[in-house]
N, CA, C and O atoms as a Tripos MOL2 file, in Angstrom:
@<TRIPOS>MOLECULE
protein
  308   307    77     0     0
PROTEIN
NO_CHARGES

@<TRIPOS>ATOM
      1 N          40.6190   -2.8640    1.4280 N.3       1 UNK1
      2 CA         39.6180   -2.1940    0.6210 C.3       1 UNK1
      3 C          40.3180   -1.0470   -0.1230 C.2       1 UNK1
      4 O          41.0690   -0.2820    0.4830 O.2       1 UNK1
      5 N          40.0740   -0.9300   -1.4140 N.am      2 UNK2
      6 CA         40.7260    0.1240   -2.2010 C.3       2 UNK2
      7 C          40.2880    1.5230   -1.7380 C.2       2 UNK2
      8 O          39.1800    1.7170   -1.2370 O.2       2 UNK2
      9 N          41.1840    2.4730   -1.9220 N.am      3 UNK3
     10 CA         40.8850    3.8540   -1.5200 C.3       3 UNK3
     11 C          39.6940    4.4180   -2.2880 C.2       3 UNK3
     12 O          38.9490    5.2470   -1.7650 O.2       3 UNK3
     13 N          39.5180    3.9720   -3.5160 N.am      4 UNK4
     14 CA         38.3920    4.4470   -4.3310 C.3       4 UNK4
     15 C          37.0740    4.0540   -3.6690 C.2       4 UNK4
     16 O          36.1520    4.8660   -3.5980 O.2       4 UNK4
     17 N          36.9770    2.8240   -3.1890 N.am      5 UNK5
     18 CA         35.7610    2.3610   -2.5080 C.3       5 UNK5
     19 C          35.5470    3.1190   -1.2020 C.2       5 UNK5
     20 O          34.4230    3.4890   -0.8620 O.2       5 UNK5
     21 N          36.6360    3.3440   -0.4800 N.am      6 UNK6
     22 CA         36.5280    4.0860    0.7820 C.3       6 UNK6
     23 C          36.0530    5.5110    0.5170 C.2       6 UNK6
     24 O          35.2130    6.0340    1.2490 O.2       6 UNK6
     25 N          36.5880    6.1370   -0.5270 N.am      7 UNK7
     26 CA         36.1790    7.5030   -0.8820 C.3       7 UNK7
     27 C          34.7050    7.5270   -1.2760 C.2       7 UNK7
     28 O          33.9710    8.4380   -0.8940 O.2       7 UNK7
     29 N          34.2740    6.5190   -2.0430 N.am      8 UNK8
     30 CA         32.8730    6.4480   -2.4620 C.3       8 UNK8
     31 C          31.9550    6.2710   -1.2460 C.2       8 UNK8
     32 O          30.9060    6.9080   -1.1520 O.2       8 UNK8
     33 N          32.3600    5.4100   -0.3280 N.am      9 UNK9
     34 CA         31.5690    5.1880    0.8880 C.3       9 UNK9
     35 C          31.5220    6.4710    1.7190 C.2       9 UNK9
     36 O          30.4810    6.8200    2.2760 O.2       9 UNK9
     37 N          32.6510    7.1650    1.7990 N.am     10 UNK10
     38 CA         32.7080    8.4160    2.5530 C.3      10 UNK10
     39 C          31.7650    9.4570    1.9580 C.2      10 UNK10
     40 O          31.0450   10.1400    2.6870 O.2      10 UNK10
     41 N          31.7730    9.5740    0.6330 N.am     11 UNK11
     42 CA         30.8760   10.5240   -0.0440 C.3      11 UNK11
     43 C          29.4190   10.1320    0.1940 C.2      11 UNK11
     44 O          28.5740   10.9850    0.4660 O.2      11 UNK11
     45 N          29.1370    8.8460    0.0890 N.am     12 UNK12
     46 CA         27.7700    8.3630    0.3160 C.3      12 UNK12
     47 C          27.3190    8.6730    1.7410 C.2      12 UNK12
     48 O          26.1930    9.1210    1.9540 O.2      12 UNK12
     49 N          28.1900    8.4380    2.7080 N.am     13 UNK13
     50 CA         27.8520    8.7260    4.1040 C.3      13 UNK13
     51 C          27.6230   10.2240    4.3080 C.2      13 UNK13
     52 O          26.7180   10.6270    5.0400 O.2      13 UNK13
     53 N          28.4450   11.0410    3.6600 N.am     14 UNK14
     54 CA         28.2720   12.4960    3.7600 C.3      14 UNK14
     55 C          26.9180   12.9120    3.2090 C.2      14 UNK14
     56 O          26.2310   13.7490    3.7940 O.2      14 UNK14
     57 N          26.5370   12.3200    2.0740 N.am     15 UNK15
     58 CA         25.2300   12.6200    1.4870 C.3      15 UNK15
     59 C          24.1030   12.1770    2.4130 C.2      15 UNK15
     60 O          23.1070   12.8830    2.5740 O.2      15 UNK15
     61 N          24.2680   11.0080    3.0160 N.am     16 UNK16
     62 CA         23.2440   10.5200    3.9460 C.3      16 UNK16
     63 C          23.1050   11.4440    5.1530 C.2      16 UNK16
     64 O          21.9950   11.7150    5.6100 O.2      16 UNK16
     65 N          24.2280   11.9200    5.6600 N.am     17 UNK17
     66 CA         24.1930   12.8520    6.7950 C.3      17 UNK17
     67 C          23.4820   14.1350    6.3880 C.2      17 UNK17
     68 O          22.6590   14.6560    7.1400 O.2      17 UNK17
     69 N          23.7930   14.6430    5.2080 N.am     18 UNK18
     70 CA         23.1600   15.8640    4.7120 C.3      18 UNK18
     71 C          21.6520   15.6630    4.5380 C.2      18 UNK18
     72 O          20.8560   16.5150    4.9330 O.2      18 UNK18
     73 N          21.2710   14.5340    3.9480 N.am     19 UNK19
     74 CA         19.8480   14.2420    3.7700 C.3      19 UNK19
     75 C          19.1310   14.1110    5.1110 C.2      19 UNK19
     76 O          17.9980   14.5650    5.2660 O.2      19 UNK19
     77 N          19.7960   13.4910    6.0700 N.am     20 UNK20
     78 CA         19.2010   13.3360    7.3940 C.3      20 UNK20
     79 C          18.9940   14.6980    8.0470 C.2      20 UNK20
     80 O          17.9610   14.9340    8.6750 O.2      20 UNK20
     81 N          19.9580   15.5870    7.9050 N.am     21 UNK21
     82 CA         19.8120   16.9460    8.4560 C.3      21 UNK21
     83 C          18.6460   17.6750    7.7950 C.2      21 UNK21
     84 O          17.8430   18.3190    8.4710 O.2      21 UNK21
     85 N          18.5600   17.5710    6.4770 N.am     22 UNK22
     86 CA         17.4460   18.2060    5.7630 C.3      22 UNK22
     87 C          16.1150   17.6330    6.2330 C.2      22 UNK22
     88 O          15.1490   18.3660    6.4440 O.2      22 UNK22
     89 N          16.0790   16.3200    6.3910 N.am     23 UNK23
     90 CA         14.8570   15.6580    6.8390 C.3      23 UNK23
     91 C          14.4820   16.1250    8.2440 C.2      23 UNK23
     92 O          13.3120   16.3930    8.5200 O.2      23 UNK23
     93 N          15.4650   16.2230    9.1250 N.am     24 UNK24
     94 CA         15.2040   16.6910   10.4850 C.3      24 UNK24
     95 C          14.6870   18.1270   10.4890 C.2      24 UNK24
     96 O          13.7770   18.4670   11.2450 O.2      24 UNK24
     97 N          15.2770   18.9640    9.6390 N.am     25 UNK25
     98 CA         14.8240   20.3490    9.5330 C.3      25 UNK25
     99 C          13.3770   20.3970    9.0510 C.2      25 UNK25
    100 O          12.5550   21.1360    9.5940 O.2      25 UNK25
    101 N          13.0790   19.6090    8.0350 N.am     26 UNK26
    102 CA         11.7180   19.5710    7.4980 C.3      26 UNK26
    103 C          10.7360   19.0450    8.5350 C.2      26 UNK26
    104 O           9.6500   19.6000    8.6990 O.2      26 UNK26
    105 N          11.1060   17.9860    9.2290 N.am     27 UNK27
    106 CA         10.2300   17.4270   10.2600 C.3      27 UNK27
    107 C           9.9910   18.4250   11.3850 C.2      27 UNK27
    108 O           8.8870   18.5070   11.9230 O.2      27 UNK27
    109 N          11.0170   19.1790   11.7380 N.am     28 UNK28
    110 CA         10.8660   20.2030   12.7800 C.3      28 UNK28
    111 C           9.8680   21.2680   12.3330 C.2      28 UNK28
    112 O           9.0070   21.6840   13.1080 O.2      28 UNK28
    113 N           9.9870   21.7080   11.0730 N.am     29 UNK29
    114 CA          9.0540   22.7060   10.5460 C.3      29 UNK29
    115 C           7.6280   22.1680   10.5380 C.2      29 UNK29
    116 O           6.6900   22.8810   10.8940 O.2      29 UNK29
    117 N           7.4640   20.9070   10.1310 N.am     30 UNK30
    118 CA          6.1350   20.2880   10.1040 C.3      30 UNK30
    119 C           5.5640   20.2160   11.5160 C.2      30 UNK30
    120 O           4.3900   20.5210   11.7300 O.2      30 UNK30
    121 N           6.3860   19.8150   12.4720 N.am     31 UNK31
    122 CA          5.9400   19.7300   13.8570 C.3      31 UNK31
    123 C           5.5270   21.0980   14.3880 C.2      31 UNK31
    124 O           4.5110   21.2170   15.0720 O.2      31 UNK31
    125 N           6.3070   22.1280   14.0800 N.am     32 UNK32
    126 CA          5.9620   23.4830   14.5090 C.3      32 UNK32
    127 C           4.6470   23.9300   13.8820 C.2      32 UNK32
    128 O           3.8150   24.5470   14.5460 O.2      32 UNK32
    129 N           4.4620   23.6140   12.5900 N.am     33 UNK33
    130 CA          3.2180   23.9760   11.9160 C.3      33 UNK33
    131 C           2.0300   23.2590   12.5360 C.2      33 UNK33
    132 O           0.9820   23.8620   12.7660 O.2      33 UNK33
    133 N           2.1970   21.9640   12.8070 N.am     34 UNK34
    134 CA          1.1080   21.1930   13.4100 C.3      34 UNK34
    135 C           0.7680   21.7150   14.7980 C.2      34 UNK34
    136 O          -0.4040   21.7910   15.1670 O.2      34 UNK34
    137 N           1.7820   22.0720   15.5610 N.am     35 UNK35
    138 CA          1.5560   22.6200   16.8970 C.3      35 UNK35
    139 C           0.8060   23.9440   16.8020 C.2      35 UNK35
    140 O          -0.1310   24.1900   17.5610 O.2      35 UNK35
    141 N           1.2230   24.7920   15.8680 N.am     36 UNK36
    142 CA          0.5590   26.0820   15.6740 C.3      36 UNK36
    143 C          -0.8890   25.8720   15.2340 C.2      36 UNK36
    144 O          -1.7960   26.5460   15.7200 O.2      36 UNK36
    145 N          -1.0950   24.9420   14.3190 N.am     37 UNK37
    146 CA         -2.4440   24.6520   13.8370 C.3      37 UNK37
    147 C          -3.3170   24.1360   14.9700 C.2      37 UNK37
    148 O          -4.4740   24.5370   15.1010 O.2      37 UNK37
    149 N          -2.7670   23.2510   15.7860 N.am     38 UNK38
    150 CA         -3.5350   22.6970   16.9060 C.3      38 UNK38
    151 C          -3.9080   23.7950   17.8960 C.2      38 UNK38
    152 O          -5.0290   23.8250   18.4030 O.2      38 UNK38
    153 N          -2.9730   24.6890   18.1690 N.am     39 UNK39
    154 CA         -3.2410   25.7980   19.0840 C.3      39 UNK39
    155 C          -4.3640   26.6750   18.5390 C.2      39 UNK39
    156 O          -5.2590   27.0780   19.2810 O.2      39 UNK39
    157 N          -4.3120   26.9670   17.2390 N.am     40 UNK40
    158 CA         -5.3640   27.7810   16.6220 C.3      40 UNK40
    159 C          -6.7060   27.0610   16.6770 C.2      40 UNK40
    160 O          -7.7320   27.6760   16.9650 O.2      40 UNK40
    161 N          -6.6980   25.7490   16.3980 N.am     41 UNK41
    162 CA         -7.9440   24.9850   16.4300 C.3      41 UNK41
    163 C          -8.5480   24.9740   17.8250 C.2      41 UNK41
    164 O          -9.7630   25.1080   17.9770 O.2      41 UNK41
    165 N          -7.7100   24.8140   18.8460 N.am     42 UNK42
    166 CA         -8.2080   24.8270   20.2200 C.3      42 UNK42
    167 C          -8.7970   26.1900   20.5530 C.2      42 UNK42
    168 O          -9.8410   26.2800   21.1990 O.2      42 UNK42
    169 N          -8.1300   27.2440   20.1120 N.am     43 UNK43
    170 CA         -8.6210   28.6010   20.3460 C.3      43 UNK43
    171 C          -9.9680   28.8070   19.6600 C.2      43 UNK43
    172 O         -10.9020   29.3390   20.2600 O.2      43 UNK43
    173 N         -10.0610   28.3830   18.4030 N.am     44 UNK44
    174 CA        -11.3220   28.5220   17.6670 C.3      44 UNK44
    175 C         -12.4140   27.6750   18.3070 C.2      44 UNK44
    176 O         -13.5700   28.0920   18.3740 O.2      44 UNK44
    177 N         -12.0560   26.5100   18.7670 N.am     45 UNK45
    178 CA        -13.0240   25.6240   19.4080 C.3      45 UNK45
    179 C         -13.5960   26.2760   20.6620 C.2      45 UNK45
    180 O         -14.8010   26.2110   20.9070 O.2      45 UNK45
    181 N         -12.7320   26.9030   21.4530 N.am     46 UNK46
    182 CA        -13.1990   27.5980   22.6530 C.3      46 UNK46
    183 C         -14.1280   28.7480   22.2780 C.2      46 UNK46
    184 O         -15.1650   28.9500   22.9090 O.2      46 UNK46
    185 N         -13.7500   29.5010   21.2470 N.am     47 UNK47
    186 CA        -14.5830   30.6300   20.8200 C.3      47 UNK47
    187 C         -15.9360   30.1410   20.3140 C.2      47 UNK47
    188 O         -16.9690   30.7370   20.6190 O.2      47 UNK47
    189 N         -15.9330   29.0580   19.5430 N.am     48 UNK48
    190 CA        -17.1890   28.5060   19.0260 C.3      48 UNK48
    191 C         -18.0530   28.0160   20.1760 C.2      48 UNK48
    192 O         -19.2650   28.2350   20.1880 O.2      48 UNK48
    193 N         -17.4260   27.3480   21.1460 N.am     49 UNK49
    194 CA        -18.1690   26.8790   22.3140 C.3      49 UNK49
    195 C         -18.8130   28.0290   23.0590 C.2      49 UNK49
    196 O         -19.9610   27.9240   23.4910 O.2      49 UNK49
    197 N         -18.0840   29.1330   23.2150 N.am     50 UNK50
    198 CA        -18.6330   30.3070   23.8970 C.3      50 UNK50
    199 C         -19.7740   30.9090   23.0910 C.2      50 UNK50
    200 O         -20.8030   31.2880   23.6500 O.2      50 UNK50
    201 N         -19.5920   30.9970   21.7730 N.am     51 UNK51
    202 CA        -20.6580   31.5430   20.9300 C.3      51 UNK51
    203 C         -21.9040   30.6740   20.9950 C.2      51 UNK51
    204 O         -23.0190   31.1920   21.0630 O.2      51 UNK51
    205 N         -21.7250   29.3480   20.9750 N.am     52 UNK52
    206 CA        -22.8750   28.4510   21.0710 C.3      52 UNK52
    207 C         -23.5620   28.6080   22.4170 C.2      52 UNK52
    208 O         -24.7890   28.5610   22.4980 O.2      52 UNK52
    209 N         -22.7890   28.7920   23.4610 N.am     53 UNK53
    210 CA        -23.3510   28.9950   24.7890 C.3      53 UNK53
    211 C         -24.1380   30.3040   24.8270 C.2      53 UNK53
    212 O         -25.2440   30.3530   25.3660 O.2      53 UNK53
    213 N         -23.5660   31.3620   24.2540 N.am     54 UNK54
    214 CA        -24.2640   32.6520   24.2010 C.3      54 UNK54
    215 C         -25.5490   32.5380   23.3920 C.2      54 UNK54
    216 O         -26.5720   33.1140   23.7600 O.2      54 UNK54
    217 N         -25.4950   31.7930   22.2900 N.am     55 UNK55
    218 CA        -26.6760   31.6100   21.4480 C.3      55 UNK55
    219 C         -27.7640   30.8570   22.2180 C.2      55 UNK55
    220 O         -28.9460   31.1840   22.1100 O.2      55 UNK55
    221 N         -27.3650   29.8620   22.9850 N.am     56 UNK56
    222 CA        -28.3230   29.0930   23.7830 C.3      56 UNK56
    223 C         -29.0260   30.0070   24.7780 C.2      56 UNK56
    224 O         -30.2460   29.9450   24.9310 O.2      56 UNK56
    225 N         -28.2580   30.8490   25.4480 N.am     57 UNK57
    226 CA        -28.8700   31.7620   26.4170 C.3      57 UNK57
    227 C         -29.7740   32.7690   25.7230 C.2      57 UNK57
    228 O         -30.8180   33.1280   26.2670 O.2      57 UNK57
    229 N         -29.4040   33.2280   24.5480 N.am     58 UNK58
    230 CA        -30.2480   34.1610   23.8000 C.3      58 UNK58
    231 C         -31.5760   33.5070   23.4560 C.2      58 UNK58
    232 O         -32.6300   34.1280   23.5970 O.2      58 UNK58
    233 N         -31.5340   32.2620   23.0060 N.am     59 UNK59
    234 CA        -32.7690   31.5340   22.6830 C.3      59 UNK59
    235 C         -33.6230   31.3830   23.9330 C.2      59 UNK59
    236 O         -34.8410   31.5570   23.8740 O.2      59 UNK59
    237 N         -33.0070   31.0630   25.0550 N.am     60 UNK60
    238 CA        -33.7560   30.9280   26.3100 C.3      60 UNK60
    239 C         -34.4150   32.2390   26.7080 C.2      60 UNK60
    240 O         -35.5660   32.2510   27.1430 O.2      60 UNK60
    241 N         -33.6910   33.3400   26.5610 N.am     61 UNK61
    242 CA        -34.2670   34.6480   26.9040 C.3      61 UNK61
    243 C         -35.4430   34.9960   25.9960 C.2      61 UNK61
    244 O         -36.4620   35.5080   26.4580 O.2      61 UNK61
    245 N         -35.2940   34.7160   24.7080 N.am     62 UNK62
    246 CA        -36.3860   34.9970   23.7630 C.3      62 UNK62
    247 C         -37.6000   34.1450   24.1000 C.2      62 UNK62
    248 O         -38.7240   34.6460   24.1210 O.2      62 UNK62
    249 N         -37.3820   32.8530   24.3650 N.am     63 UNK63
    250 CA        -38.5020   31.9780   24.7320 C.3      63 UNK63
    251 C         -39.1580   32.4440   26.0280 C.2      63 UNK63
    252 O         -40.3840   32.4280   26.1370 O.2      63 UNK63
    253 N         -38.3710   32.8520   26.9980 N.am     64 UNK64
    254 CA        -38.9310   33.3440   28.2610 C.3      64 UNK64
    255 C         -39.7640   34.5930   28.0200 C.2      64 UNK64
    256 O         -40.8360   34.7440   28.6070 O.2      64 UNK64
    257 N         -39.2830   35.4950   27.1590 N.am     65 UNK65
    258 CA        -40.0330   36.7140   26.8480 C.3      65 UNK65
    259 C         -41.3380   36.3710   26.1380 C.2      65 UNK65
    260 O         -42.3770   36.9610   26.4320 O.2      65 UNK65
    261 N         -41.2910   35.4220   25.2040 N.am     66 UNK66
    262 CA        -42.5130   35.0150   24.4970 C.3      66 UNK66
    263 C         -43.5180   34.3810   25.4520 C.2      66 UNK66
    264 O         -44.7090   34.6880   25.3970 O.2      66 UNK66
    265 N         -43.0460   33.5070   26.3170 N.am     67 UNK67
    266 CA        -43.9490   32.8570   27.2750 C.3      67 UNK67
    267 C         -44.5520   33.8920   28.2130 C.2      67 UNK67
    268 O         -45.7420   33.8270   28.5230 O.2      67 UNK67
    269 N         -43.7480   34.8410   28.6660 N.am     68 UNK68
    270 CA        -44.2530   35.9050   29.5410 C.3      68 UNK68
    271 C         -45.3080   36.7340   28.8140 C.2      68 UNK68
    272 O         -46.3370   37.0740   29.3960 O.2      68 UNK68
    273 N         -45.0600   37.0610   27.5470 N.am     69 UNK69
    274 CA        -46.0190   37.8460   26.7670 C.3      69 UNK69
    275 C         -47.3120   37.0650   26.5650 C.2      69 UNK69
    276 O         -48.3990   37.6360   26.6470 O.2      69 UNK69
    277 N         -47.2040   35.7630   26.3010 N.am     70 UNK70
    278 CA        -48.4040   34.9350   26.1070 C.3      70 UNK70
    279 C         -49.1980   34.8510   27.4010 C.2      70 UNK70
    280 O         -50.4210   34.9830   27.3810 O.2      70 UNK70
    281 N         -48.5270   34.6330   28.5180 N.am     71 UNK71
    282 CA        -49.2120   34.5500   29.8140 C.3      71 UNK71
    283 C         -49.8910   35.8750   30.1260 C.2      71 UNK71
    284 O         -51.0220   35.8910   30.6120 O.2      71 UNK71
    285 N         -49.2130   36.9900   29.8510 N.am     72 UNK72
    286 CA        -49.8030   38.3080   30.1020 C.3      72 UNK72
    287 C         -51.0130   38.5260   29.2040 C.2      72 UNK72
    288 O         -52.0150   39.0900   29.6430 O.2      72 UNK72
    289 N         -50.9320   38.0860   27.9480 N.am     73 UNK73
    290 CA        -52.0580   38.2490   27.0200 C.3      73 UNK73
    291 C         -53.2380   37.4020   27.4640 C.2      73 UNK73
    292 O         -54.3830   37.8450   27.3770 O.2      73 UNK73
    293 N         -52.9760   36.1880   27.9390 N.am     74 UNK74
    294 CA        -54.0560   35.3070   28.3900 C.3      74 UNK74
    295 C         -54.7200   35.8910   29.6360 C.2      74 UNK74
    296 O         -55.9430   35.8320   29.7620 O.2      74 UNK74
    297 N         -53.9500   36.4440   30.5410 N.am     75 UNK75
    298 CA        -54.5090   37.0480   31.7590 C.3      75 UNK75
    299 C         -55.3300   38.2870   31.4260 C.2      75 UNK75
    300 O         -56.3040   38.5910   32.1140 O.2      75 UNK75
    301 N         -54.9410   39.0050   30.3710 N.am     76 UNK76
    302 CA        -55.6540   40.2180   29.9870 C.3      76 UNK76
    303 C         -57.0220   39.8930   29.4080 C.2      76 UNK76
    304 O         -57.9210   40.7340   29.4240 O.2      76 UNK76
    305 N         -57.1830   38.6870   28.9020 N.am     77 UNK77
    306 CA        -58.4750   38.3150   28.3300 C.3      77 UNK77
    307 C         -59.4110   38.0560   29.4250 C.2      77 UNK77
    308 O         -60.5710   37.7230   29.1810 O.2      77 UNK77
@<TRIPOS>BOND
     1     1     2 1
     2     2     3 1
     3     3     4 2
     4     3     5 am
     5     5     6 1
     6     6     7 1
     7     7     8 2
     8     7     9 am
     9     9    10 1
    10    10    11 1
    11    11    12 2
    12    11    13 am
    13    13    14 1
    14    14    15 1
    15    15    16 2
    16    15    17 am
    17    17    18 1
    18    18    19 1
    19    19    20 2
    20    19    21 am
    21    21    22 1
    22    22    23 1
    23    23    24 2
    24    23    25 am
    25    25    26 1
    26    26    27 1
    27    27    28 2
    28    27    29 am
    29    29    30 1
    30    30    31 1
    31    31    32 2
    32    31    33 am
    33    33    34 1
    34    34    35 1
    35    35    36 2
    36    35    37 am
    37    37    38 1
    38    38    39 1
    39    39    40 2
    40    39    41 am
    41    41    42 1
    42    42    43 1
    43    43    44 2
    44    43    45 am
    45    45    46 1
    46    46    47 1
    47    47    48 2
    48    47    49 am
    49    49    50 1
    50    50    51 1
    51    51    52 2
    52    51    53 am
    53    53    54 1
    54    54    55 1
    55    55    56 2
    56    55    57 am
    57    57    58 1
    58    58    59 1
    59    59    60 2
    60    59    61 am
    61    61    62 1
    62    62    63 1
    63    63    64 2
    64    63    65 am
    65    65    66 1
    66    66    67 1
    67    67    68 2
    68    67    69 am
    69    69    70 1
    70    70    71 1
    71    71    72 2
    72    71    73 am
    73    73    74 1
    74    74    75 1
    75    75    76 2
    76    75    77 am
    77    77    78 1
    78    78    79 1
    79    79    80 2
    80    79    81 am
    81    81    82 1
    82    82    83 1
    83    83    84 2
    84    83    85 am
    85    85    86 1
    86    86    87 1
    87    87    88 2
    88    87    89 am
    89    89    90 1
    90    90    91 1
    91    91    92 2
    92    91    93 am
    93    93    94 1
    94    94    95 1
    95    95    96 2
    96    95    97 am
    97    97    98 1
    98    98    99 1
    99    99   100 2
   100    99   101 am
   101   101   102 1
   102   102   103 1
   103   103   104 2
   104   103   105 am
   105   105   106 1
   106   106   107 1
   107   107   108 2
   108   107   109 am
   109   109   110 1
   110   110   111 1
   111   111   112 2
   112   111   113 am
   113   113   114 1
   114   114   115 1
   115   115   116 2
   116   115   117 am
   117   117   118 1
   118   118   119 1
   119   119   120 2
   120   119   121 am
   121   121   122 1
   122   122   123 1
   123   123   124 2
   124   123   125 am
   125   125   126 1
   126   126   127 1
   127   127   128 2
   128   127   129 am
   129   129   130 1
   130   130   131 1
   131   131   132 2
   132   131   133 am
   133   133   134 1
   134   134   135 1
   135   135   136 2
   136   135   137 am
   137   137   138 1
   138   138   139 1
   139   139   140 2
   140   139   141 am
   141   141   142 1
   142   142   143 1
   143   143   144 2
   144   143   145 am
   145   145   146 1
   146   146   147 1
   147   147   148 2
   148   147   149 am
   149   149   150 1
   150   150   151 1
   151   151   152 2
   152   151   153 am
   153   153   154 1
   154   154   155 1
   155   155   156 2
   156   155   157 am
   157   157   158 1
   158   158   159 1
   159   159   160 2
   160   159   161 am
   161   161   162 1
   162   162   163 1
   163   163   164 2
   164   163   165 am
   165   165   166 1
   166   166   167 1
   167   167   168 2
   168   167   169 am
   169   169   170 1
   170   170   171 1
   171   171   172 2
   172   171   173 am
   173   173   174 1
   174   174   175 1
   175   175   176 2
   176   175   177 am
   177   177   178 1
   178   178   179 1
   179   179   180 2
   180   179   181 am
   181   181   182 1
   182   182   183 1
   183   183   184 2
   184   183   185 am
   185   185   186 1
   186   186   187 1
   187   187   188 2
   188   187   189 am
   189   189   190 1
   190   190   191 1
   191   191   192 2
   192   191   193 am
   193   193   194 1
   194   194   195 1
   195   195   196 2
   196   195   197 am
   197   197   198 1
   198   198   199 1
   199   199   200 2
   200   199   201 am
   201   201   202 1
   202   202   203 1
   203   203   204 2
   204   203   205 am
   205   205   206 1
   206   206   207 1
   207   207   208 2
   208   207   209 am
   209   209   210 1
   210   210   211 1
   211   211   212 2
   212   211   213 am
   213   213   214 1
   214   214   215 1
   215   215   216 2
   216   215   217 am
   217   217   218 1
   218   218   219 1
   219   219   220 2
   220   219   221 am
   221   221   222 1
   222   222   223 1
   223   223   224 2
   224   223   225 am
   225   225   226 1
   226   226   227 1
   227   227   228 2
   228   227   229 am
   229   229   230 1
   230   230   231 1
   231   231   232 2
   232   231   233 am
   233   233   234 1
   234   234   235 1
   235   235   236 2
   236   235   237 am
   237   237   238 1
   238   238   239 1
   239   239   240 2
   240   239   241 am
   241   241   242 1
   242   242   243 1
   243   243   244 2
   244   243   245 am
   245   245   246 1
   246   246   247 1
   247   247   248 2
   248   247   249 am
   249   249   250 1
   250   250   251 1
   251   251   252 2
   252   251   253 am
   253   253   254 1
   254   254   255 1
   255   255   256 2
   256   255   257 am
   257   257   258 1
   258   258   259 1
   259   259   260 2
   260   259   261 am
   261   261   262 1
   262   262   263 1
   263   263   264 2
   264   263   265 am
   265   265   266 1
   266   266   267 1
   267   267   268 2
   268   267   269 am
   269   269   270 1
   270   270   271 1
   271   271   272 2
   272   271   273 am
   273   273   274 1
   274   274   275 1
   275   275   276 2
   276   275   277 am
   277   277   278 1
   278   278   279 1
   279   279   280 2
   280   279   281 am
   281   281   282 1
   282   282   283 1
   283   283   284 2
   284   283   285 am
   285   285   286 1
   286   286   287 1
   287   287   288 2
   288   287   289 am
   289   289   290 1
   290   290   291 1
   291   291   292 2
   292   291   293 am
   293   293   294 1
   294   294   295 1
   295   295   296 2
   296   295   297 am
   297   297   298 1
   298   298   299 1
   299   299   300 2
   300   299   301 am
   301   301   302 1
   302   302   303 1
   303   303   304 2
   304   303   305 am
   305   305   306 1
   306   306   307 1
   307   307   308 2
@<TRIPOS>SUBSTRUCTURE
     1 UNK1         2 RESIDUE 1 A UNK
     2 UNK2         6 RESIDUE 1 A UNK
     3 UNK3        10 RESIDUE 1 A UNK
     4 UNK4        14 RESIDUE 1 A UNK
     5 UNK5        18 RESIDUE 1 A UNK
     6 UNK6        22 RESIDUE 1 A UNK
     7 UNK7        26 RESIDUE 1 A UNK
     8 UNK8        30 RESIDUE 1 A UNK
     9 UNK9        34 RESIDUE 1 A UNK
    10 UNK10       38 RESIDUE 1 A UNK
    11 UNK11       42 RESIDUE 1 A UNK
    12 UNK12       46 RESIDUE 1 A UNK
    13 UNK13       50 RESIDUE 1 A UNK
    14 UNK14       54 RESIDUE 1 A UNK
    15 UNK15       58 RESIDUE 1 A UNK
    16 UNK16       62 RESIDUE 1 A UNK
    17 UNK17       66 RESIDUE 1 A UNK
    18 UNK18       70 RESIDUE 1 A UNK
    19 UNK19       74 RESIDUE 1 A UNK
    20 UNK20       78 RESIDUE 1 A UNK
    21 UNK21       82 RESIDUE 1 A UNK
    22 UNK22       86 RESIDUE 1 A UNK
    23 UNK23       90 RESIDUE 1 A UNK
    24 UNK24       94 RESIDUE 1 A UNK
    25 UNK25       98 RESIDUE 1 A UNK
    26 UNK26      102 RESIDUE 1 A UNK
    27 UNK27      106 RESIDUE 1 A UNK
    28 UNK28      110 RESIDUE 1 A UNK
    29 UNK29      114 RESIDUE 1 A UNK
    30 UNK30      118 RESIDUE 1 A UNK
    31 UNK31      122 RESIDUE 1 A UNK
    32 UNK32      126 RESIDUE 1 A UNK
    33 UNK33      130 RESIDUE 1 A UNK
    34 UNK34      134 RESIDUE 1 A UNK
    35 UNK35      138 RESIDUE 1 A UNK
    36 UNK36      142 RESIDUE 1 A UNK
    37 UNK37      146 RESIDUE 1 A UNK
    38 UNK38      150 RESIDUE 1 A UNK
    39 UNK39      154 RESIDUE 1 A UNK
    40 UNK40      158 RESIDUE 1 A UNK
    41 UNK41      162 RESIDUE 1 A UNK
    42 UNK42      166 RESIDUE 1 A UNK
    43 UNK43      170 RESIDUE 1 A UNK
    44 UNK44      174 RESIDUE 1 A UNK
    45 UNK45      178 RESIDUE 1 A UNK
    46 UNK46      182 RESIDUE 1 A UNK
    47 UNK47      186 RESIDUE 1 A UNK
    48 UNK48      190 RESIDUE 1 A UNK
    49 UNK49      194 RESIDUE 1 A UNK
    50 UNK50      198 RESIDUE 1 A UNK
    51 UNK51      202 RESIDUE 1 A UNK
    52 UNK52      206 RESIDUE 1 A UNK
    53 UNK53      210 RESIDUE 1 A UNK
    54 UNK54      214 RESIDUE 1 A UNK
    55 UNK55      218 RESIDUE 1 A UNK
    56 UNK56      222 RESIDUE 1 A UNK
    57 UNK57      226 RESIDUE 1 A UNK
    58 UNK58      230 RESIDUE 1 A UNK
    59 UNK59      234 RESIDUE 1 A UNK
    60 UNK60      238 RESIDUE 1 A UNK
    61 UNK61      242 RESIDUE 1 A UNK
    62 UNK62      246 RESIDUE 1 A UNK
    63 UNK63      250 RESIDUE 1 A UNK
    64 UNK64      254 RESIDUE 1 A UNK
    65 UNK65      258 RESIDUE 1 A UNK
    66 UNK66      262 RESIDUE 1 A UNK
    67 UNK67      266 RESIDUE 1 A UNK
    68 UNK68      270 RESIDUE 1 A UNK
    69 UNK69      274 RESIDUE 1 A UNK
    70 UNK70      278 RESIDUE 1 A UNK
    71 UNK71      282 RESIDUE 1 A UNK
    72 UNK72      286 RESIDUE 1 A UNK
    73 UNK73      290 RESIDUE 1 A UNK
    74 UNK74      294 RESIDUE 1 A UNK
    75 UNK75      298 RESIDUE 1 A UNK
    76 UNK76      302 RESIDUE 1 A UNK
    77 UNK77      306 RESIDUE 1 A UNK
C-alpha cells in the first residue's frame, strides 16, 4: 500500500478519534443535564404532592367547619 494511502487513512482515523471524543463529551453533558433535570422534576413532584395533600386537608377542615356551623345553626332553631 502506498505511503500516501497510509497517511490518508491515518489522518482519517485521527479525525474519527477526535469526532468520537467530541461525541462522548457531548453525550456526557447531555446525560448530566438529563440527570439534573430528572432530579429537579422529582423534587418538584414531591413538593406538588405535598401541596396537594395540604390543600386536601384544608378543604376537609373548611368542610368540617361548615358542617359544624350548619349543625349548630339547626340546633339553635
